[in-house]
N, C-alpha and C positions, 0 to 999 in steps of 0.2 A: 396700382400698387396699394398694397394694404399693409399697416403696420399695428403695433399696440398703442394703446393711449397712455401708458405710464410704464414705468420700470416694474417689473415683477420678479421678485426673489423666489426661487425655488432651489431647496435644500434637501440632501438625503446622502446616500452611500453609493458608490460605484459597485455594480454587481460583480465585476471582474477584480477591481483593486480592494474592494472592500474598505475603501478610505472615504471620510466624510468629504462632501463636495458642495459647493454653492455656486449657483449660476444666477445670473440677473438679466432678464430678457429686456433689452431696450428699444424704444422707439428708433427708428432709422428714416433717413431722407432718401435712401438709394435703393432700387430693387435688389433683392437677394438677401439670403440668410447668411450670416457671418458670425463665427466665433471668434473669440480672443482670449487667451490664457493670460489671466491676470497674476498667475503666480510665476511667469516667466518674464524676465526683464527684455523690453523692446519687443514683445510679441506682436506680429503683424496680425490683421483680420485673416481667418481662415475661412475660405469660401466653402460653403456644404454644397458641393457639386459634384455630379459623378467622376469627373475628370481629376478631381483632387482626393478621391477615395484612395487611401494608401495601404489598407489592410482588410481583409473579411475573414481572416483565419480564426479570430477569436469568437467566433459565433455572433459577430456584430459587424456593424459598418463604421470604420474609423476614417476620418478625414485629415488631411495634413500630412506632415513629415513624421513616420512613425518612430524616427530617431531623434525628434525634436519636438516643435509645437503641433500637437495632433489632439484630437478629441475623440474618444471612443464611445462606441454604443449610441449612436445618434438617431437610430431609425425610429423609436417609439415616440421621441419629441418631434421629429420631422413628419411623422404622420398625423401629429396632433396639429402641427402648424398647418399642413395641407388641409385638414378638415375645417379649420378656422378660416380658411382663406388668407392667412398671412404670409405674404411672399417678400417680407421687408423687415429685418431685425437684426440687431447684433446683440449676441448672446456672450456675456462677460462671464467667464467661467473660472475657478480657482484650482482647477486640477485637470488631470488627463480623461476624465470620463464623465459623462452626465449621470445625474442621479437615478437610480433605477425605480424609485418610489415603490409602486406595488407589481412592477413587472409588466405592465400593460401601457395602454395609452390614455386610460381614463382618468387618473389623477392629474397629469398634464392638462388635459381638456379642461377639469374643473378649475384648475388654478388660472387657466387663460381666458376662458369664454366670456367672462365679462369685461375684458379689457381690449377688444379688438375695434380698431378704428374703423369708420365707415367704409365699407367693402368696394372695391372696383374689380372690375373684371379680371382675373389671373390670366396670364399668358396661356393659350391653348397650344399644344404641340401634337398635331395630328399625325399619326403613323400612315404613311402612304403605301408601304410595301411590308410583306411579312418578314420578320426577323426572327431567328431562332438560334439559341446556343445550348450546347450540350456540355455536360460535365467535362467530356474529353477534350473540348475546344478550350476549356478553362486551363486544363494541365498544360496545353501547348503554349500558353502564354507565360508560363513560369520558367525561371532558371532550374536546372537540373536539382540543384540542392533543396530548393523549395518544392519542386515536383515530388521528391522522394518523400519530404516530410509531409506533405499533404496526402499522398498515397497511404502513408502510415497511419496518419490521423484518421482517415476514413476507414482503413481497415479495423482499427482499435475500436471505433465507435459504431462499426458495422453498417457504413454508409456505401451503399453500391453506386456504381458509376454511371447509371443510365438516367440520370436527372436531366431535364431541361426546362429552359423559360423561352417562350415564344410571345412576340407582339405582332398583332395583326391589325389591320385598318378597321376603324369603326369611329366615325366622326360625330357620334352622339355622346359618347361617355367613355370612361375608364371601367371597362368590364372585366372583373378578376375572377378566375377560377383557380383555385390552389388545391394540390392533391398531396397528400403524405401517404408513404408507404412505409411502416416501421414492422420490424419483427416483433416488437413488444405486443402482447395481446391488448393492453389497455389502448393502444392507439390503432394498430392494424393498418387499414387503409380508410383515410379519411378524405372527403372532397367537400369544398364550401365554395359558394360564390357570392359576388356582391358587385353592385353597381355604383358608381360615383359620378354624378354630371354636375356638380357644384350647387345642387338646389338643396333647400332645407330639408326637404322629404327624404333624399338618399343620405343625407349626412345623419339625420336623426336615426334612420335605420341602422346605419354603422354604428352610432353611439350606443343604441340599444342592444345590438346583437353581436358586436364584435370588439368594440373599444376595451371592454374589461378583460378580454382574453389575456393570460399571462404567458410569459416564456416558460420554458419546461426544461428538464433535464433529468438523468437518472442518479439517484442517490450513490450508486456504486461508482459511479464516475468522479464523484465529487474529490476525492484524494488527489486522483489524476490532475484534475483541473487546477485544483489549488496549487499543487506543485509547479505548474505550467503557467501560474500568473493569471487563472481564470477562476470565476465562482467564489471568490474570497468574501464577496458581499451578499451570498445567495443565503435565503433563509426561508421559513415556511410561508412568510406573508408576500414574497415576490417572484416565487418560483414554484411551479408544479413539480413535484419531486416524484418520480417513479420509483417503485420499490425494486429490489434486486431482481426479481423474477420477471419484472415488465408486466404484470397482470393486475396491478392496482396502483393507486397513488397513495403518498403519505399524507397528503392535505386534500381537502374536498375539492372537487371540480365544479366549476359554474355550469358547464355544460359538457356532455360526454365527448363532444368534438371541440372542445375548447383549443386543443392542440393546433388544429389546422386553421382555427380561427385567428389564432395568434399569428400564424404565418402571413395571413391577410394584412395585419398590421404592419410586419416586416415589410411586405412587398409595397405597401403604399408609402412608407417611410423612404424606402430606397428610391421609388419612382419619382418622389418629390426632389430628388438631388439632380433631376433633370432641368430644375430652374423654372418649372411651370406644371402645368397640368396636362399630363399624357391623354391624349384621346386615342383609345385603341382597345383591342382585347388583349390582355394579359393572361397567358395560360402558364401556371407553374406546376410542374410534375416533379416532386421530390426536389425543389428548388432551394436556393441558398442565396445569401447576402452576395456572394461573389457571382453567382450567375445573373442576379438583378443587375449588379453593376456591368458585368460583361454585356448583357442585351443592350443596355443603354449606351455603351461605348461603341457597339456595331451600329446601332440606330444611327448615332449622330455621326458616324465615320463617312456617310455619303448623303449629301444635301437632297437626293433623290428619294431617301427613305422616310422622310418627314416634312412637314409644312408648319411654319409658325405662323399663328394668326391670334389677333387681339392686342392688347397693350403690352409693351416691352418694359 
């Protein structure tokens, strides 16, 4: 179990709410990442685990009761905790969404990296059988009303229905390959791979080549998003903005394939809601937060699919 050495305050705005938010990362004596809403009276701890994910429709991962005590957009922060090996902390937060900072995991990493207690081995979760979920599987889990809303959402944003996420056995590391396929010329088809085995070497490669990749969206979608409670905190410093024709961006890219590199951050953060370090091959083709969550639910639905080793 590894926690932080002191309380660390992180402030900013929520990318969807646009509201200022403060969160304090606190040391903890029990295993697990927990959030607590300090702006709500008598708020219980909210476990940051896959089974507690309440919504993924707002282009993020939300934990808790979406009609009550919940915290949105935890994925970049969770990816950072995973990279630092922190599997024990209580995060006190005074709003419904983590601060977006620069839209990546890099600022979170810089704020936390000097305050990690002596590391112990994180629990390993070995994938024993191949698990795959498709976008159609996701629709089947939804009530009819939500299914229709999701179909409309996908049509509006040009998301086709043949995406999938697959986990396969690999006892040596978390090996991720992500592929994006967008009609927008500036994105097109992009693939990127990385390996994370808990070593300093693979962590440093991630920090250098992936951690600074920012979230992205199309400028022409912004008014629609704001009208539906999304993107109100987005600006040129925390989002890559595509122009209306999709052949360029309104702000400078760090890499031509920054888009798919950011999807790697999302995948790492979502996988850490497993409560440990997933060891397996993760293939994401036109993946999403919803598919990441569904593949974890399917993985843990049968004890024959996985094996837990190491500390608990």
